C-alpha angles and dihedrals in degrees: 000000000000121000120267117259110245091204091057090048090052090048089054092050092048088052090056090052094046093049092046090051091052105037110008131259095272090061096049113109137174095255092051091048091050092048094047092046091047094234135117117265090238090056091053089056090057087063100038132023095218145333093281093057091044092051092047092051092044088055093049091049094051094042090053094049094044093048092051090051093046092062098042108132090002117152119177089201092067117090112289094246093049093047092048091047090053090056091046093052092045092051093046093049092048092051092048093049096042105041098157092049093050092047086053092050092047093050093042093057090050095048137080090258093078090060093059094078101003099145092047093046093049091051091049090047091054091050094047092047097043090122090060093044089049092048092051091047090050090049091050093048089052090050093243103107123056115263096248130127110281093238090058092051092045092049090052092046094047092047091053092052091047093050093048094048092047091051091051094046092047089049094239086136133003123254113251138147089251091055092050091048093048094046092048090047090057090050091048093051089050092055101045 
């Protein structure tokens, strides 16, 4: 058996994101993915057993890319506010540049798919986002960040980034440095 083509696998994953961005995750099916990727349905099954496995792996792939981007230029030794703002800006930029992927992530976490491996995914999330957990803990130890569970603070933070990016994409308000500064300032005030 010849090795699987990583470019074809990536094409399949991108098709899942594109279809989710257009029609929603619940409407995505194997035949649509195959058609969008330009490959035969049988070929798709050589890469993924079924839609559930494909969706799970698509989530893991996006989560990995998004997490790497979140912590670009991150330095926990910078002031708490500055470090948190760097993560905020990185997340916002990722969401604005990768709309279909972020629609997929948003719908995934609100679907039944997240329950399939929830404990494992939560543990992986905590490992991937250790820099943010550590930053929040540092902020709490310094008396800057509210003494709430990290997952509550992260959910609040993530929701603010999601809302801002959605408003920009839907043209409710234009992207500007002032908007990013103001939106982050609201998040910051909500966390201190």
